C-alpha angles and dihedrals in degrees: 000000000000119000121230111216124212118253090211097101091048093046093047090048092052091051092049090051092048093050091045093052091049088056089050090237121149119222088249094055095045089048091053091048094052097037102246135107124276088238090057091053089052091051090050092051091048091050091241095119130044109219121209121256087253091057092046089051090053091048092050091050092050091048093046095237135115117264088242090059089069089063103041 
C-alpha cells in the first residue's frame, strides 16, 4: 500500500517564503530573528521540516502576519 503524504508542510513553506520575500528578508536574517539556523528555515520553506507551533508563531510575528495566514 502506497502512502499519500500531506501537502500542508510544502504549502505552508511556500507561503512563508512568499511573505519573507515580500518583507525583503533573507533566510539568514529571518533565522537570526527567530533563533534557528538558516538551513532550518530553508527546510521549512521546502516543506522538508515540520516546525513547532511555537516556531510558526515566531515566524508569523517576524513576518507581520497572523499565524492563521500561514495556513490559508
